[in-house]
N, C-alpha and C positions, 0 to 999 in steps of 0.2 A: 487051413480056413474051414467054416464049416456054414451049411444052410441052418437059419435060426427062423423057427415058429412060435409063433404067439399066440394063444389061445387062454386070454386073461382079462381081467378088471380088477382096477385098484383104486382102495378107498383109505386115506389116512387115518380117520376115524372109526371107531366100531357101529354096525348094524346100518350100513347106508341104508336110506330109505327112497332118495328121489336122485334124480340125474345129478344135482347140484351137490349131493354130499362126496361124488365120486371125483378122483383127481384124472382116473383114465377108465371110461365108458365101455361094457364087455367089445372087445375088439378081436379078429381073426388077421393074422398081420405075417408074411413070409420075407425074410432077407434072403436072398441065394448066396450061396456059396461065390465069392470074388466080385460082387457087386457094391457098387459105390452109392450110398445112399444118403440123401438128407429128411432131416424132419424139420419142417419149415415150419413156424406159427407165432404170433405175437406171446408175450411173455403170461407164465401160468396158464399155457393151455396143455401141459401134460408132456414135452416132450423131452425134456430133463427126467421125468419121472420115468418116462419106456425107458431112455436109456440107462437109468440106475439099475432098472429091472431087468434089463438084459446081461449087463453087469455082473449081477447078485448084489451091489449093494444096498438092494430094498426085493424084500419078498414079497410078489403079487397076493394081493387080500384073497383074491379068485384066480383059479385057470393055473396055466402050464407055460416054462418056457422050455423049449425043446431046440437041441443042439444034433443036427445030422438024424432026426428021430428019436434021440437019445433025451428022456427028462430030465433036465437038470435044475429044477426050480429051489428044490432043497441046497445044491451045492455052491460053495463060495465063488467068490472070482477067480481065486486060484485054481480052483478044482474046474473051473470053465474053462481057463487058460484065454482070459480077456487083458487085452493093453486098451487102457483109458488115459486121453490125454483131456486137461480140464481146462478151465477158463485161464488159470492163471498159473503162471510158470510153476512147475513142481521136481526141484533140482538139487544137487545138493552141493550149495558155496563151494565148500573145503575142497572140492574135486576141479578137477581139468575138465575141461571140454569131452575130452576122449573118454576119461575115466567114467565121465555121466553117461554119456551112450553105451560102453562096456556095460554099465553095474548089471541092467537086465539079465543080459547073457552070462555073465560071471556068477549070478545067482543060481542061472540053471546050468551050471559048472559045463560050460562049455569050453569046448578045447582051445588053447591060447590063440591058434592059427587061423581057428573059426571068427571068433572075438575079432581079430584084427582086419580080417577081410570083411566080414559086416559092417564094422563100425567104419572102414573107409568108403565103403560102397555108399553108406546113408549119409556120413559126411559129406562126399560128392555131391551127392543130389541135392543137399538144403543148404549148400557153398559155406560150410563149414571144415573144410578141409586145411584153411589155414590159420586157423584157430585151436586145433586140437590140443596144443599145449599152452593154452591159455586157463587160467584158473577162471572159475564162472562166477567168482562175486564179482567180479570187476566190470562184468558186462551188460550192456541194456538190455531193458527186459525185453525187447527184441529178440536179440540174440538168445537171451534165456527160454523164449517161448520156443525158438526153433530148435534148442536144446532138447527140450520138453517133446517136441512134435517127434524129434529124433531117434527118443527112449523110446516112446509109442510105437515105432515103426521099424527097429532093430531087430526085434525078434521074427524069426521066419515064420514059428511053427505055431502062432498064435490063432486062436477059433475067429478072433472079428478084432479090430482095432476101433474104439468109441470115442468119437470127438466132442466136447461140451463146449459150444462157443469159442475155440482155442484163438480167435484172431481179434478178440476183441481188445486187447491190447496194445496189438500191432499197428505199426505206422499204416495209412492207406495205401501209401504207394508199395510199401513190402507185402501186405494184406492181399494185392493182385498178384504177386509172384509167386507168394507161397500158394495160394489156389491153383494156379498154373504147374509148381511144382507138386502138389498133391495129386492132381489129375494126372500127369505124368508118371510120377512113383506109383501110383495105381495100376494106370496100364501097364508099366515093366514090370511089379510083383504081383500083380493078379490079387492084391488082397482084400478081404472084404472089410468095407469101410464105412461107418454109419456115422454123421456128421451132425450135429444139433445148433440151428441158427434161427437166430430171426431177421435174418436180413437175405432177401430174395437175391440179392445177386451173388451172395455167397453160394447161395444152394444152387441157382440156374448156372453157374458156371462150372461146380465143382460135381455136379451128382449126375448117374443115367436117370433113376428114379427119384422122386420128391414125394414124400408124405407130407400134406398140408393136414396142419391139425388146428382145432378150434376147439376149445370148452373141453377136452379131454376127449373129442372125436376125433378119428381120423376123417376128413370131408371127401379129398379126392388123393390118388394114387397115380402116378404118371409120369411122361417124359416131361421136360422144360417146354417143349412144344405141345403137348396136349395141356399144360396146363393154361397157357398162354391163349391158345386158338378155341380151346371148348371146355372151359369151367363148369367143372361138375356141379359147383354150389357157386352162390353169389358171394359166397366171402371169400372163395379162392379167385374170382370176377375182381372184387374189390382190393385183396391182398397183394395179388401178383401186377403187377404192370404199375407205372410212373408216368401221368396218373393211373389211376384202375379203371374198369371198363366203366364204360357208361351204362346205367341203367334206366328205366320208362316202363311204367304201368302203361299195356295195351291192352285191349279187347279185340276179341277173335269173332267175326261171322261171317263162316263158309270161309272163303278163301282170303276174305278183306282181313287187314289188320288196321284200326284207328286207335291213334296217338294222340292226345290232348287237344281230342275233337277234330284231327285231320285223319282224312281217311286216305291210305295210302294203297300203292298198286297192289294188287293180287299175289298172291305168294305163287312162285313157277312149280315149285313141287313140294311133296309131301304134305302131311296132314299133321295139323296142330289140334289140340285139344279146343273146344269152344270156351268162349268164357273170357275171364281174365287172366292176363299173364303178364310176367316181366318181359321186357324187350331186354336184351345186353348186347353192347357192340364196343370195341375196342375204339380209342380215340385214333389209333394208328389205320383204324379200316371206316372212320367215319367221315364222310366225304363231303367236302362246300361244292354245293351243282347251282346250276341256274334256277331260275323261278318256273313252277310248274312241271320240273324232271320226276318222272314216277318215282314214287317212295319217299318225296322230300317233304319236309316240314319247315316252315319259315321259325326263325331262332333270332335273337336281340342279342348282339356281341356285347359281351360287357366286358372282356379284358383280351389283351393282346401280349404274349411275351415271345421274344426271340430267347430260344433258349439254345442257340450254338447251331445244332444240326437241324431243327427247324423251328417254325412257329407254331406255340400252344396257345390255340383259341379256347376261350371259356364262354359258353354263349347261355342263353336262359330261352327255357319254352314252358310258359306259363309259368307258374312251381318249380320247374324242374330244371337243373344245373345240368347243359351237357359239356362236352369236351374234343376237339379234335385238332389232331396235328397236320400241318400242310407244311410242302417243303417250302426252301428259303428262297426259291427262284419264283415262287406266287408271291404275288400282291396281297397281303390279308385285307380283310374286311377290316374298319375300324370301330372302334366302341362307339355304341349307340348306332349304329347301321342294321339292319335287317339284311341277314341272308337266308340261305335255304341248306338243308343238311339232309342227306341222303342215309336215311336209315336201316333198309333193307341189303343185304347183299350176303354172299356164301358164308360170310364170315359172322353172321348177326344169329347170335343164341336166343332162345327163347326158355324160361324158367317159370315153374308153379310151384308155390310153398320153399321157394328159395332153390329148387334141385331142377337140374337141366330135363327139358321136355324135348328138346330138340335144338 
C-alpha cells in the first residue's frame, strides 16, 4: 500500500482561463497508507477525473501525483501498481470464477500455492467459494460484479485499489451486504481503498474519510460525523442528509439573532460576525416547541409524513421552507396549524458566503 499525495489541477481543454474551464480546480490532497476514502459528489463534479489521475489513466494538465513521496505523474497504471474496479463488470466470460480471480496473480507470476491461497481467501470473503468452478458467462450481473471486485482485491502488493461506482448494477439488498463486506475486508487486509460514488449512504457506511466534491472543488474532507454535524459549506449541508440541512437567512446584532423578523434569544457563547449570515440546522435537531419558548419562531405546517421511523414535518416561515423530524410517539401538528420551532441549539451552524463561521 502507499501514501498518495496530489498537488494538481486538470482541464480537458487547452489554455484554461476561468474556473469553468477546469474539471479539477487546483487542489492539494493526501490519501494515507491503508486508509478507506470516498470521493462523494453529484455527476460532473470531478470525482472520476481525480480517480483516473490517481490511477494514471489521465495525466494532470498541471501538478504532480506522488506515491510514498516519489513522483509518479508520468507513470502508467502498471508502473504505479494500481488495481481499479469499474462501474460495470470487467471479467472474462470464457473463464471460470476461480480463473478470473487468479488471472491478475498469474500475470504477476505468483507461485501456484500463493494463487490458490489468495483466491480461496478472497472468494470466501465475497461468498464466491461455491462458484469457483462455474463459468462466468452464465452468471448474473450481480455475481459478475462480485468477481470484478474480487479481481481488484486479490493482489496483496498493490499501491491502492480504486473503485469507480462499483455497485451501480448491484441489487439493492446485495449492495448493503457488499458495502459491509468491503468494510470488513479493509479492516482485515489493511488496503488503501478509494471509492467514488454519488450515493451518500454508500460513502457514509464505507469510508473512514469522505471528500465531498462540487464543481471540480473539494469542499470538505472529514469523517461521516464531521460532515453531518458541522458541514463546512452549505453544499455539504444540502447534499448530506435526507432531507438536507435547513437554511435560513438571519441578521446578527450583538449577541441577538433575528430570523424573518423574529428576534431569537441571545447567544450563550461564542462571537458571531455581525450583519447578515445564514443559519443552518438539521431536521433531526429542529425541535417543535411551545409558543414563547426562547429561540423559537412561529411556522405554518404544510405537510406531515410518517416515514416509518419518525414523522417528517414540512413547515413554512414566510417564504422559507423548514423541515423537522419528530418521534412517532409524539402527536404531530396538522397541516394548516401554526406551531413553533426552536432554531438555536449546540448543533446550529452559521455561514457567511456559504462557508461555516461557527
